[in-house]
C-alpha positions, 0 to 999 in steps of 0.5 A, spaced: 280 247 455 272 248 453 271 243 450 274 238 455 268 242 460 272 247 463 267 253 463 271 260 465 268 265 471 264 270 468 267 277 470 264 283 470 268 288 466 268 296 467 270 300 460 275 304 463 276 309 456 278 316 460 285 318 460 288 323 464 295 325 464 298 331 469 300 337 465 307 338 468 312 335 473 309 335 481 302 336 478 300 329 481 303 324 485 300 317 486 301 313 492 300 306 494 304 300 496 307 293 494 306 287 499 311 282 499 313 276 503 321 276 504 324 270 506 317 269 511 318 277 513 312 281 511 313 287 507 310 293 505 313 297 499 310 304 499 312 308 492 310 315 490 311 316 483 310 322 478 304 322 475 306 326 469 313 323 468 313 317 470 318 318 475 318 314 482 320 320 487 320 316 493 319 310 496 319 306 503 319 299 506 316 296 512 313 291 515 306 293 515 302 299 512 303 305 517 302 312 517 309 314 520 312 310 514 308 314 509 310 321 512 317 320 513 317 317 505 312 323 503 317 329 506 323 325 504 320 326 497 318 333 498 325 335 501 329 332 494 324 334 489 319 339 492 312 338 494 306 336 489 300 340 487 296 333 489 296 327 491 292 321 489 291 314 493 287 309 495 282 308 502 288 305 506 288 306 513 295 309 512 293 315 508 286 316 510 281 316 515 273 315 516 273 319 522 277 325 524 282 327 520 289 322 519 295 324 520 297 324 513 291 328 512 293 333 516 300 334 513 298 335 506 293 340 509 299 344 513 303 344 506 298 346 501 296 340 498 290 337 495 288 330 497 284 325 492 282 319 495 281 314 489 274 311 488 276 306 483 282 302 482 283 306 475 284 312 478 291 309 481 292 306 474 299 309 472 301 306 479 297 299 479 302 298 472 308 300 476 306 296 481 305 290 476 312 291 473 316 291 479 313 285 481 315 281 474 322 285 474 324 285 481 320 281 486 320 275 482 326 275 479 331 275 485 331 271 491 332 275 497 336 272 503 333 278 507 330 285 507 336 288 508 338 286 501 331 287 498 332 294 500 338 295 496 336 292 490 329 295 490 334 302 491 338 300 485 332 298 480 328 304 481 334 309 480 335 303 473 327 305 472 328 312 472 334 313 468 335 307 464 329 304 463 325 306 456 317 306 458 312 305 453 307 311 455 313 315 454 313 313 447 318 307 448 324 313 447 324 316 454 326 314 460 322 317 466 328 322 468 327 325 461 321 327 463 322 329 469 327 334 469 324 337 462 330 334 457 325 330 453 326 334 447 333 335 447 333 327 448 329 326 442 333 330 437 340 327 440 337 319 439 335 321 432 341 325 431 344 318 433 348 322 438 353 318 444 353 319 451 353 327 453 358 327 459 354 333 462 349 329 464 352 323 468 345 318 467 344 320 460 348 315 457 344 312 451 348 307 450 346 303 455 338 304 453 334 299 451 330 303 445 323 301 442 324 302 436 318 298 433 313 294 437 305 293 436 301 294 442 294 292 445 290 297 447 283 296 449 282 291 444 286 295 439 292 294 435 297 299 435 303 300 430 309 304 433 315 307 430 321 311 433 316 313 439 310 315 435 303 312 434 303 310 426 296 306 425 291 303 429 288 296 427 281 295 429 278 288 429 
């Protein structure tokens, strides 16, 4: 394309080498929206993601970014999973107010939860990756007739993501529920032993998981070789 005269736009890149991961479930939750048109209807899907496990602890759908939906979704997630120690989000008006105190900030203060406003999108990077994947794995795959159908498929997709979809960030062998519910060591031991389903866990049928046993990925321009969830080597340019 360059030989034919095309000149790619110059994009200023900022190195992002710092990596952070919460030390336990409910240490930090990320909040962000996915925007999508569903059969000409504008939808804003709010996702709440646990940093330590990548477990989607809550979600909600509305036709705009509203504080009411944020508060309702957050309170439901707290009721189901307990409250986080911290939350992080962007400067969206449903979360944050430059003048006075937003309703969401007031709720967090009442619950004793620290609020972090991301100065850079990389701070919310785990949820940015999640949102990109849900676009590819759900919204780009299905054509929804209405928002009701989208909500139904979204519920199914998030359950699959939490309990069936192995996550590269967790080594390629674990699903978010394994780490969130503290059973990662048990699952890895069962995988190594070649064990089948366990009747004591209704979502722990390992036969339904697509395990990434071997893979080569690129991270910041460096190729990484992984085997059974363990990084074997890095291939620098």
